[in-house]
VEXDREN-2710 file (C-alpha; in Angstrom, 1 decimal):
% VEXDREN-2710
k/r/px/py/pz
1/UNK/26.9/-66.8/-9.1
2/UNK/24.3/-64.6/-11.1
3/UNK/24.1/-61.9/-8.3
4/UNK/28.1/-61.7/-8.7
5/UNK/28.0/-61.7/-12.3
6/UNK/25.6/-58.3/-11.8
7/UNK/27.8/-56.9/-9.5
8/UNK/30.8/-57.4/-11.7
9/UNK/28.8/-56.2/-14.9
10/UNK/27.9/-52.8/-13.1
11/UNK/31.5/-52.2/-11.6
12/UNK/32.4/-52.6/-15.1
13/UNK/30.0/-50.1/-16.8
14/UNK/30.9/-47.8/-14.3
15/UNK/34.6/-48.0/-14.2
16/UNK/34.2/-47.2/-18.2
17/UNK/32.1/-44.6/-17.5
18/UNK/34.4/-43.1/-15.6
19/UNK/37.5/-43.4/-17.6
20/UNK/35.6/-41.7/-21.2
21/UNK/34.3/-39.1/-19.0
22/UNK/31.2/-39.8/-20.9
23/UNK/28.0/-41.8/-21.2
24/UNK/28.6/-45.2/-23.1
25/UNK/26.0/-45.4/-26.1
26/UNK/25.8/-48.8/-25.4
27/UNK/24.6/-48.6/-22.0
28/UNK/21.5/-49.2/-22.7
29/UNK/22.3/-52.1/-24.9
30/UNK/24.2/-53.9/-23.0
31/UNK/22.1/-53.5/-19.8
32/UNK/19.0/-54.9/-21.7
33/UNK/21.2/-57.8/-23.4
34/UNK/22.3/-58.6/-19.7
35/UNK/19.3/-58.6/-18.1
36/UNK/17.7/-60.7/-21.0
37/UNK/20.9/-63.2/-20.0
38/UNK/20.3/-63.0/-16.4
39/UNK/16.1/-63.2/-16.8
40/UNK/16.9/-66.5/-18.3
41/UNK/18.8/-67.6/-14.9
42/UNK/15.8/-66.6/-12.6
43/UNK/13.2/-67.6/-14.0
44/UNK/13.8/-70.5/-12.6
45/UNK/14.2/-70.1/-9.2
46/UNK/10.9/-69.8/-7.0
47/UNK/9.0/-67.0/-5.8
48/UNK/7.5/-66.7/-2.0
49/UNK/3.6/-67.9/-2.1
50/UNK/1.4/-65.1/-3.1
51/UNK/4.3/-62.7/-4.4
52/UNK/4.6/-61.2/-7.9
53/UNK/6.6/-61.7/-10.4
54/UNK/10.1/-60.4/-10.8
55/UNK/9.9/-57.3/-12.0
56/UNK/10.5/-57.2/-16.1
57/UNK/10.7/-61.1/-15.8
58/UNK/7.7/-62.7/-15.0
59/UNK/4.2/-63.2/-17.3
60/UNK/2.1/-60.0/-17.8
61/UNK/-1.0/-60.3/-15.1
62/UNK/-3.5/-61.2/-17.5
63/UNK/-7.2/-59.9/-17.8
64/UNK/-6.5/-57.1/-15.2
65/UNK/-10.2/-55.3/-14.8
66/UNK/-12.8/-55.5/-12.0
67/UNK/-13.4/-58.8/-10.1
68/UNK/-16.7/-57.6/-7.8
69/UNK/-18.5/-54.6/-7.6
70/UNK/-20.6/-53.1/-4.6
71/UNK/-22.9/-49.9/-5.4
72/UNK/-24.6/-47.9/-2.1
73/UNK/-27.2/-45.8/-2.5
74/UNK/-29.2/-43.2/0.0
75/UNK/-32.0/-44.9/1.8
76/UNK/-34.6/-41.8/0.3
77/UNK/-35.5/-40.3/-2.4
78/UNK/-37.4/-37.6/-3.8
79/UNK/-39.7/-38.1/-6.9
80/UNK/-38.9/-35.4/-9.8
81/UNK/-42.6/-35.7/-10.5
82/UNK/-43.9/-34.3/-7.6
83/UNK/-40.7/-32.1/-7.1
84/UNK/-41.7/-30.7/-10.8
85/UNK/-45.0/-29.6/-9.0
86/UNK/-43.4/-27.9/-5.7
87/UNK/-41.5/-26.0/-8.3
88/UNK/-43.6/-24.8/-9.9
89/UNK/-42.3/-25.8/-13.4
90/UNK/-44.0/-26.9/-16.6
91/UNK/-44.8/-30.7/-15.9
92/UNK/-42.4/-33.3/-17.5
93/UNK/-39.4/-30.5/-17.2
94/UNK/-37.4/-32.9/-15.4
95/UNK/-38.8/-36.3/-16.5
96/UNK/-38.5/-35.8/-19.9
97/UNK/-36.6/-32.8/-20.8
98/UNK/-33.8/-34.5/-18.1
99/UNK/-34.8/-38.2/-18.2
100/UNK/-35.0/-38.0/-14.4
101/UNK/-37.7/-40.2/-12.2
102/UNK/-36.3/-40.0/-8.5
103/UNK/-33.2/-39.1/-7.1
104/UNK/-31.5/-40.1/-3.8
105/UNK/-30.8/-37.5/-1.3
106/UNK/-28.7/-37.7/2.1
107/UNK/-29.7/-36.6/5.2
108/UNK/-26.9/-34.8/8.1
109/UNK/-25.8/-38.7/9.3
110/UNK/-24.3/-39.2/5.6
111/UNK/-20.7/-37.3/4.2
112/UNK/-18.3/-38.8/1.8
113/UNK/-16.5/-40.8/4.5
114/UNK/-19.4/-42.8/5.8
115/UNK/-20.7/-43.6/2.0
116/UNK/-17.2/-45.0/1.2
117/UNK/-17.2/-47.1/4.6
118/UNK/-20.1/-48.3/3.6
119/UNK/-19.3/-49.3/0.4
120/UNK/-16.4/-50.9/1.1
121/UNK/-17.4/-53.1/4.4
122/UNK/-20.0/-54.3/2.1
123/UNK/-17.9/-55.0/-0.6
124/UNK/-15.3/-57.0/1.5
125/UNK/-18.5/-58.8/3.1
126/UNK/-20.1/-59.8/0.3
127/UNK/-17.4/-61.3/-1.4
128/UNK/-15.7/-62.6/1.7
129/UNK/-12.3/-60.9/1.5
130/UNK/-10.1/-60.5/4.0
131/UNK/-8.5/-57.3/4.9
132/UNK/-4.8/-58.6/4.4
133/UNK/-5.5/-59.7/0.5
134/UNK/-5.9/-56.1/-0.6
135/UNK/-2.2/-54.0/-1.4
136/UNK/-4.0/-50.8/-3.1
137/UNK/-6.8/-48.7/-2.1
138/UNK/-7.6/-45.8/-4.2
139/UNK/-10.8/-43.5/-3.6
140/UNK/-12.0/-40.7/-6.5
141/UNK/-14.0/-37.7/-5.0
142/UNK/-14.6/-34.4/-5.1
143/UNK/-16.7/-33.9/-2.0
144/UNK/-14.3/-32.8/-0.3
145/UNK/-15.0/-32.2/3.8
146/UNK/-11.4/-31.6/4.8
147/UNK/-8.0/-30.0/2.7
148/UNK/-5.4/-32.1/3.7
149/UNK/-6.9/-35.7/5.3
150/UNK/-8.0/-37.9/2.8
151/UNK/-10.6/-40.1/2.5
152/UNK/-8.9/-43.4/2.0
153/UNK/-6.9/-42.6/5.5
154/UNK/-10.5/-42.8/7.2
155/UNK/-11.1/-45.8/5.1
156/UNK/-8.2/-47.2/7.0
157/UNK/-9.5/-47.8/9.9
158/UNK/-11.7/-50.9/8.2
159/UNK/-8.2/-52.7/8.3
160/UNK/-7.2/-52.2/11.7
161/UNK/-8.1/-55.5/12.9
162/UNK/-6.4/-57.0/10.5
163/UNK/-3.0/-55.4/11.0
164/UNK/-2.9/-54.5/7.3
165/UNK/-1.3/-51.0/7.1
166/UNK/0.4/-51.9/3.9
167/UNK/-2.0/-50.3/1.7
168/UNK/-0.7/-48.1/-1.4
169/UNK/-3.4/-45.4/-2.8
170/UNK/-4.6/-42.3/-1.6
171/UNK/-7.5/-39.4/-2.9
172/UNK/-7.6/-38.3/-6.7
173/UNK/-10.1/-35.4/-7.6
174/UNK/-11.2/-33.9/-10.7
175/UNK/-14.4/-33.2/-10.5
176/UNK/-16.4/-36.5/-11.4
177/UNK/-13.4/-38.2/-13.3
178/UNK/-11.7/-38.7/-10.3
179/UNK/-13.1/-42.4/-10.1
180/UNK/-11.7/-43.2/-13.4
181/UNK/-8.5/-41.4/-12.9
182/UNK/-8.5/-43.7/-9.0
183/UNK/-9.5/-46.8/-11.2
184/UNK/-6.8/-46.2/-13.9
185/UNK/-4.0/-46.1/-10.9
186/UNK/-5.3/-49.5/-9.6
187/UNK/-5.6/-51.4/-12.7
188/UNK/-2.0/-49.8/-13.6
189/UNK/-0.3/-50.8/-10.3
190/UNK/-1.5/-54.5/-10.6
191/UNK/0.1/-54.5/-14.3
192/UNK/3.2/-53.2/-12.9
193/UNK/6.3/-54.2/-11.6
194/UNK/5.1/-52.2/-8.0
195/UNK/2.4/-55.1/-7.9
196/UNK/2.5/-57.2/-4.7
197/UNK/0.1/-59.8/-6.0
198/UNK/-2.8/-58.6/-3.7
199/UNK/-5.9/-57.2/-4.5
200/UNK/-6.7/-53.5/-5.3
201/UNK/-9.8/-51.4/-4.5
202/UNK/-11.1/-48.7/-5.7
203/UNK/-14.0/-46.5/-4.0
204/UNK/-16.0/-43.7/-6.0
205/UNK/-18.4/-41.6/-4.3
206/UNK/-19.7/-38.1/-4.1
207/UNK/-23.0/-36.2/-3.1
208/UNK/-24.2/-34.0/-5.6
209/UNK/-26.5/-31.2/-4.1
210/UNK/-27.4/-27.8/-5.8
211/UNK/-28.3/-24.6/-4.9
212/UNK/-32.0/-24.6/-5.1
213/UNK/-33.1/-23.2/-8.2
214/UNK/-32.8/-25.1/-12.1
215/UNK/-29.8/-27.4/-11.2
216/UNK/-31.0/-28.6/-8.0
217/UNK/-33.2/-31.8/-9.9
218/UNK/-30.1/-33.1/-11.7
219/UNK/-28.3/-34.3/-7.9
220/UNK/-28.1/-37.2/-6.6
221/UNK/-25.7/-39.3/-4.4
222/UNK/-23.9/-42.9/-3.7
223/UNK/-21.1/-44.8/-3.9
224/UNK/-19.4/-47.6/-6.0
225/UNK/-16.5/-50.1/-4.4
226/UNK/-15.0/-52.1/-7.0
227/UNK/-12.6/-55.1/-6.6
228/UNK/-9.9/-54.7/-9.0
229/UNK/-7.3/-57.6/-10.2
230/UNK/-6.3/-60.6/-13.0
231/UNK/-8.2/-62.7/-14.4
232/UNK/-11.2/-60.5/-14.0
233/UNK/-14.9/-60.9/-15.8
234/UNK/-14.4/-57.5/-16.9
235/UNK/-11.2/-57.0/-18.2
236/UNK/-9.5/-53.7/-19.5
237/UNK/-8.4/-53.7/-23.0
238/UNK/-4.9/-52.9/-22.9
239/UNK/-3.6/-49.5/-25.2
240/UNK/-7.6/-48.7/-25.7
241/UNK/-8.0/-45.4/-24.2
242/UNK/-9.0/-42.4/-26.0
243/UNK/-8.5/-39.4/-23.5
244/UNK/-9.2/-35.4/-23.4
245/UNK/-7.8/-33.4/-21.1
246/UNK/-8.8/-29.1/-21.0
247/UNK/-9.0/-26.1/-19.0
248/UNK/-12.5/-24.9/-18.7
249/UNK/-14.3/-22.9/-15.4
250/UNK/-17.4/-25.1/-16.7
251/UNK/-18.1/-26.4/-13.2
252/UNK/-16.2/-25.9/-10.1
253/UNK/-16.4/-25.3/-6.4
254/UNK/-14.0/-22.3/-5.4
255/UNK/-16.5/-22.1/-2.2
256/UNK/-15.1/-24.1/0.5
257/UNK/-17.3/-23.5/3.1
258/UNK/-20.3/-24.5/0.7
259/UNK/-21.2/-27.9/-0.8
260/UNK/-22.6/-25.9/-4.0
261/UNK/-21.1/-25.7/-7.2
262/UNK/-20.7/-22.6/-9.6
263/UNK/-21.9/-24.0/-12.9
264/UNK/-22.3/-22.5/-16.4
265/UNK/-24.5/-24.9/-17.8
266/UNK/-24.5/-24.1/-21.7
267/UNK/-20.5/-24.4/-21.8
268/UNK/-20.3/-27.6/-19.3
269/UNK/-22.7/-30.0/-22.2
270/UNK/-20.5/-28.0/-25.0
271/UNK/-17.4/-29.5/-22.7
272/UNK/-18.8/-32.7/-22.5
273/UNK/-19.9/-33.1/-25.9
274/UNK/-16.5/-31.5/-27.1
275/UNK/-14.6/-34.4/-25.0
276/UNK/-16.4/-37.0/-26.7
277/UNK/-15.7/-36.6/-30.1
278/UNK/-12.2/-36.2/-28.9
279/UNK/-11.7/-39.5/-27.2
280/UNK/-13.4/-41.4/-29.6
281/UNK/-11.6/-39.8/-32.4
282/UNK/-8.5/-41.1/-30.3
283/UNK/-9.8/-43.9/-29.5
284/UNK/-10.9/-45.0/-32.6
285/UNK/-7.1/-44.0/-34.4
286/UNK/-5.8/-46.5/-31.5
287/UNK/-8.0/-49.5/-32.4
288/UNK/-7.6/-48.8/-35.9
289/UNK/-3.4/-49.3/-35.0
290/UNK/-3.9/-52.3/-33.7
291/UNK/-5.7/-53.9/-36.0
292/UNK/-3.6/-52.8/-38.8
293/UNK/-0.6/-54.7/-36.5
294/UNK/-3.1/-57.8/-37.1
295/UNK/-3.4/-57.9/-40.4
296/UNK/-7.0/-56.0/-40.5
297/UNK/-8.3/-52.5/-42.5
298/UNK/-11.9/-52.7/-41.1
299/UNK/-13.0/-49.5/-39.8
300/UNK/-14.5/-49.2/-36.2
301/UNK/-17.4/-47.8/-35.8
302/UNK/-20.8/-48.5/-33.0
303/UNK/-21.5/-51.4/-34.1
304/UNK/-18.4/-53.1/-32.7
305/UNK/-18.9/-51.9/-29.2
306/UNK/-21.6/-54.8/-27.5
307/UNK/-22.9/-51.8/-24.9
308/UNK/-22.0/-48.3/-24.4
309/UNK/-22.2/-46.5/-21.0
310/UNK/-21.9/-43.0/-20.2
311/UNK/-21.0/-40.6/-17.3
312/UNK/-24.7/-39.2/-16.5
313/UNK/-25.4/-36.0/-15.3
314/UNK/-29.2/-36.4/-16.0
315/UNK/-30.3/-38.9/-18.7
316/UNK/-30.9/-36.7/-21.7
317/UNK/-27.5/-35.9/-22.1
318/UNK/-26.4/-39.5/-21.9
319/UNK/-29.3/-40.1/-25.1
320/UNK/-27.9/-36.9/-27.1
321/UNK/-24.3/-38.6/-26.1
322/UNK/-25.1/-42.1/-27.9
323/UNK/-26.6/-39.6/-30.8
324/UNK/-23.3/-37.5/-31.2
325/UNK/-21.2/-40.6/-31.5
326/UNK/-23.6/-41.2/-34.4
327/UNK/-23.0/-38.8/-36.0
328/UNK/-19.2/-38.8/-35.7
329/UNK/-19.4/-42.3/-37.6
330/UNK/-21.6/-40.5/-39.8
331/UNK/-19.0/-38.0/-41.1
332/UNK/-16.0/-40.4/-41.0
333/UNK/-17.1/-42.6/-42.8
334/UNK/-16.2/-42.5/-47.2
335/UNK/-19.2/-43.3/-48.5
336/UNK/-22.2/-43.4/-46.1
337/UNK/-25.3/-45.3/-47.2
338/UNK/-27.9/-43.0/-47.0
339/UNK/-30.6/-44.8/-48.7
340/UNK/-31.1/-47.6/-46.4
341/UNK/-29.9/-48.3/-42.7
342/UNK/-29.0/-46.0/-39.8
343/UNK/-27.8/-43.2/-42.1
344/UNK/-31.2/-43.4/-43.9
345/UNK/-31.7/-39.5/-45.1
346/UNK/-29.2/-37.7/-43.0
347/UNK/-27.3/-36.4/-46.8
348/UNK/-28.5/-33.3/-45.5
349/UNK/-25.5/-33.2/-42.9
350/UNK/-23.1/-34.7/-45.0
351/UNK/-20.8/-31.6/-44.6
352/UNK/-21.3/-29.8/-41.3
353/UNK/-18.6/-29.4/-38.6
354/UNK/-19.0/-31.4/-35.3
355/UNK/-17.9/-28.4/-33.7
356/UNK/-20.5/-25.9/-34.4
357/UNK/-23.3/-29.1/-34.0
358/UNK/-23.1/-28.6/-29.9
359/UNK/-26.4/-26.8/-29.6
360/UNK/-27.8/-27.5/-33.3
361/UNK/-31.1/-29.0/-32.8
362/UNK/-31.9/-30.2/-36.1
363/UNK/-28.7/-32.4/-36.4
364/UNK/-29.7/-33.5/-32.6
365/UNK/-33.2/-34.1/-33.9
366/UNK/-32.3/-36.2/-36.6
367/UNK/-29.6/-38.6/-35.0
368/UNK/-31.0/-38.8/-32.0
369/UNK/-34.0/-40.3/-34.3
370/UNK/-30.8/-42.0/-35.9
371/UNK/-29.8/-43.8/-33.1
372/UNK/-33.0/-44.4/-31.3
373/UNK/-32.6/-48.6/-32.2
374/UNK/-28.8/-48.1/-31.2
375/UNK/-29.7/-46.2/-27.3
376/UNK/-32.4/-49.1/-26.9
377/UNK/-29.7/-52.2/-27.9
378/UNK/-26.7/-50.7/-26.4
379/UNK/-27.6/-47.7/-23.5
380/UNK/-31.0/-48.0/-22.1
381/UNK/-30.8/-50.5/-19.6
382/UNK/-27.6/-48.7/-18.6
383/UNK/-29.5/-46.0/-17.2
384/UNK/-31.4/-47.9/-14.4
385/UNK/-29.3/-46.3/-11.5
386/UNK/-29.1/-42.7/-13.0
387/UNK/-33.2/-42.5/-13.3
388/UNK/-34.2/-43.8/-10.6
389/UNK/-31.4/-41.9/-8.3
390/UNK/-29.9/-39.2/-10.0
391/UNK/-25.9/-37.8/-10.7
392/UNK/-23.6/-39.5/-8.3
393/UNK/-20.6/-37.6/-10.1
394/UNK/-17.5/-39.5/-9.6
395/UNK/-19.5/-42.9/-9.5
396/UNK/-22.2/-41.7/-12.1
397/UNK/-20.3/-44.3/-15.0
398/UNK/-19.7/-46.6/-12.6
399/UNK/-23.6/-46.9/-11.6
400/UNK/-24.5/-47.3/-15.4
401/UNK/-21.7/-50.0/-15.4
402/UNK/-23.7/-51.8/-12.9
403/UNK/-27.2/-50.9/-14.3
404/UNK/-25.7/-53.2/-17.6
405/UNK/-24.8/-55.9/-15.5
406/UNK/-27.7/-55.9/-13.6
407/UNK/-30.4/-56.0/-16.4
408/UNK/-28.8/-58.6/-18.4
409/UNK/-27.8/-62.2/-17.7
410/UNK/-24.1/-63.4/-17.6
411/UNK/-24.9/-64.9/-21.2
412/UNK/-25.9/-61.9/-22.7
413/UNK/-23.1/-60.0/-21.9
414/UNK/-20.2/-62.5/-22.3
415/UNK/-17.7/-61.8/-24.4
416/UNK/-19.1/-58.4/-25.3
417/UNK/-17.0/-54.9/-25.7
418/UNK/-18.3/-52.3/-23.2
419/UNK/-17.5/-48.8/-24.0
420/UNK/-16.9/-46.4/-21.3
421/UNK/-17.1/-43.0/-21.1
422/UNK/-15.5/-41.1/-18.5
423/UNK/-16.0/-37.2/-18.4
424/UNK/-15.4/-34.3/-15.4
425/UNK/-15.8/-30.9/-15.9
426/UNK/-12.5/-28.2/-15.4
427/UNK/-12.1/-31.0/-17.6
428/UNK/-11.3/-34.3/-18.2
429/UNK/-12.2/-37.1/-20.1
430/UNK/-11.5/-40.6/-21.1
431/UNK/-13.6/-42.8/-23.3
432/UNK/-11.9/-46.7/-23.0
433/UNK/-13.5/-50.3/-23.3
434/UNK/-13.8/-53.0/-21.4
435/UNK/-13.9/-56.5/-22.5
436/UNK/-16.2/-59.4/-21.1
437/UNK/-15.4/-63.0/-20.3
438/UNK/-16.7/-65.4/-22.8
439/UNK/-17.2/-67.5/-19.4
440/UNK/-20.6/-67.6/-18.0
441/UNK/-20.6/-70.7/-16.4
442/UNK/-22.6/-71.1/-13.3
443/UNK/-20.0/-70.6/-10.5
444/UNK/-17.9/-68.3/-12.8
445/UNK/-16.5/-65.0/-11.9
446/UNK/-18.8/-63.5/-14.3
447/UNK/-21.9/-65.1/-13.1
448/UNK/-21.2/-64.0/-9.3
449/UNK/-20.9/-60.4/-10.7
450/UNK/-23.9/-60.9/-12.3
451/UNK/-25.6/-62.7/-9.4
452/UNK/-24.5/-60.0/-6.6
453/UNK/-25.9/-57.2/-9.0
454/UNK/-29.2/-59.3/-9.8
455/UNK/-31.2/-57.3/-6.5
456/UNK/-30.4/-53.9/-8.1
457/UNK/-34.0/-52.6/-8.6
458/UNK/-35.3/-54.2/-5.5
459/UNK/-33.1/-51.8/-3.4
460/UNK/-34.0/-49.1/-5.7
461/UNK/-37.6/-49.8/-4.9
462/UNK/-37.0/-51.0/-1.2
463/UNK/-36.1/-46.8/-0.7
464/UNK/-38.1/-44.4/1.1
465/UNK/-40.2/-41.7/-0.5
466/UNK/-40.0/-38.3/1.0
467/UNK/-42.0/-35.2/-0.2
468/UNK/-40.5/-32.5/-1.8
469/UNK/-41.4/-30.0/1.4
470/UNK/-39.5/-32.5/3.6
471/UNK/-36.6/-32.8/0.9
472/UNK/-36.5/-29.0/1.1
473/UNK/-35.6/-29.4/4.8
474/UNK/-33.3/-31.5/4.2
475/UNK/-31.2/-29.7/2.0
476/UNK/-31.5/-26.8/4.2
477/UNK/-30.1/-28.5/7.1
478/UNK/-27.2/-29.5/4.5
479/UNK/-26.3/-26.5/4.3
480/UNK/-26.7/-24.5/7.7
481/UNK/-24.7/-27.5/9.2
482/UNK/-22.2/-27.5/6.6
483/UNK/-19.0/-27.9/8.1
484/UNK/-19.8/-26.8/11.5
485/UNK/-18.2/-27.9/14.5
486/UNK/-19.3/-28.9/17.2
487/UNK/-22.3/-30.9/15.6
488/UNK/-24.3/-33.7/16.1
489/UNK/-26.5/-34.6/13.6
490/UNK/-30.2/-34.8/14.3
491/UNK/-31.8/-36.9/11.6
492/UNK/-32.9/-40.6/12.4
493/UNK/-30.9/-43.8/11.8
494/UNK/-33.9/-45.7/11.8
495/UNK/-34.2/-43.8/8.1
496/UNK/-31.0/-45.8/7.5
497/UNK/-30.6/-49.3/5.5
498/UNK/-29.2/-52.0/7.7
499/UNK/-25.4/-52.1/8.0
500/UNK/-24.8/-48.4/7.2
501/UNK/-21.9/-46.1/8.4
502/UNK/-23.2/-42.5/9.8
503/UNK/-21.5/-39.5/11.6
504/UNK/-22.7/-39.5/15.3
505/UNK/-20.6/-36.7/16.3
506/UNK/-18.2/-33.7/14.7
507/UNK/-15.8/-32.7/17.9
508/UNK/-14.8/-28.9/17.9
509/UNK/-11.6/-29.2/16.6
510/UNK/-13.8/-30.8/13.5
511/UNK/-12.9/-34.3/14.0
512/UNK/-15.5/-36.4/12.8
513/UNK/-16.9/-40.0/14.5
514/UNK/-19.1/-42.7/12.9
515/UNK/-21.0/-46.1/13.6
516/UNK/-22.7/-48.3/11.8
517/UNK/-26.2/-49.1/11.7
518/UNK/-27.4/-53.0/12.9
519/UNK/-26.8/-55.0/9.8
520/UNK/-30.0/-56.9/8.6
521/UNK/-31.4/-59.5/6.0
522/UNK/-30.3/-59.2/2.5
523/UNK/-32.9/-58.7/0.1
524/UNK/-34.7/-60.7/-1.5
525/UNK/-38.3/-61.3/-3.4
526/UNK/-39.5/-62.8/-0.4
527/UNK/-38.6/-59.1/1.6
528/UNK/-39.1/-56.5/-0.9
529/UNK/-39.7/-53.6/1.5
530/UNK/-38.3/-54.9/4.2
531/UNK/-35.5/-52.0/5.1
532/UNK/-34.5/-53.1/8.7
533/UNK/-34.7/-55.9/10.8
534/UNK/-35.0/-53.5/14.0
535/UNK/-37.0/-51.7/15.6
536/UNK/-35.4/-49.4/17.7
537/UNK/-32.2/-47.5/16.3
538/UNK/-29.1/-49.8/17.4
539/UNK/-25.6/-49.3/16.3
540/UNK/-22.4/-51.1/16.7
541/UNK/-20.9/-47.7/18.8
542/UNK/-16.8/-46.7/18.2
543/UNK/-14.7/-46.9/20.5
544/UNK/-14.0/-44.0/22.8
545/UNK/-11.7/-41.2/21.6
546/UNK/-11.2/-43.5/18.3
547/UNK/-12.8/-43.5/14.8
548/UNK/-14.5/-47.1/14.7
549/UNK/-12.9/-50.7/14.5
550/UNK/-15.3/-52.9/13.0
551/UNK/-14.0/-56.6/12.0
552/UNK/-16.3/-58.3/9.4
553/UNK/-19.1/-60.8/10.7
554/UNK/-18.2/-64.4/8.7
555/UNK/-21.5/-65.3/7.1
556/UNK/-23.0/-62.4/8.0
557/UNK/-26.1/-61.3/5.5
558/UNK/-25.7/-58.0/3.5
559/UNK/-28.7/-56.0/2.7
560/UNK/-28.9/-52.9/0.0
END
């Protein structure tokens, strides 16, 4: 009956428009009123199990955000102190000046496809998920090995045995911001009329390598896979995103035959800090507007964040970024107390202009000192992966989020607001916030998330250290074989963590084939340092002429 009424209503509107020869001014209002009435009639109708609410009529999905998070890091690293000695630079240039202790890297066995295959499969296995429970898969990366075929389509081989091909989403690229754009797409999908009730998976991955020289120590590699859905322990706060986008050539990759970027270091820092200023201003305005609607005239400041994580090209820039936000708070405060508290002794900087202070050493030094306690409390622990593995590009900020979770108990982070600043050169940036659920009881979603990352430091410590000369040879090999076809990698599979996808060959048509190293045992305090359960190079081969299909094994142990 309701469908008949809707048809008659639509026909009547069409007739009126034709007879008048112009749009009806009241048409939107009439449609809205009718849909409200029509919605009441449909509200009592049953939905198919697992289906989403009817568009616009059902409840808004609650607490949409990150349910689970899996981090994959390469199995090898180079020590930055040893790299300082090898490069003949002053002691502390990399370890103190950049704040980096170790740098992870990939051999010629790994590329962006293999990194993302590993991260996604480990996410699905660790959380006992079936592939048909995923309705959207998004990839964020700037590591491009094909100008047409997406990483997402390569990942679809993981779904083959489930028979699920109804999976939306594709790759997103803009330097280090692509992972955040992919995550926003996934969250927006769950909150939209297009959502069909299934999970979204987001994977951000990159291999950050630089030509020999001063930028090389700021490299790294890795991938982060995230499960997105409603009732999440890490829920996105609605309407609280401050974004800034602008054109600049601070970092870019115009040579498609090379992995190396073109970098204007000074401009890149200026773009990063200016984007941070503007994103924070927009975020503050939006949260003030929300608070005013609730009847509050409170002023927002950094104290209202329980924790802050940042995109981390190198750790020292993150520390400077928090100091930068304190400068913003100081300049925006109508009457800051410079006698006691965090702003003590900062009177001389009351009239500085932010855009003139990007490289002002006096301002930087003063606010680094003023923000020391806040950095220790709100940000330092988030730098575990960045300090030990380096810059992962798109997954960088999510490696920081994982580090924050891994270094705290569920009760410590429960109920906290976490500020997240994501930046990608070119440039694009957003400051947004996540609200951690209050429920930290044993077995809760938050408890499971924290437990899944509790071995993060152990994973980092279980990697194999290589000497700077070996690292340099590996970088040389990557440079010489990048985009080479046909090609068979020469590095040893034994050097990989168990359960890692890797490249087996590139044929004469540049088609890539992959396999997975034998799954091992999950790292624990008792098995520290154990990286493989087999002494020989074993892997599950891919079917001939096809990319591999490896069904998830129920109860299979996970390593790394």
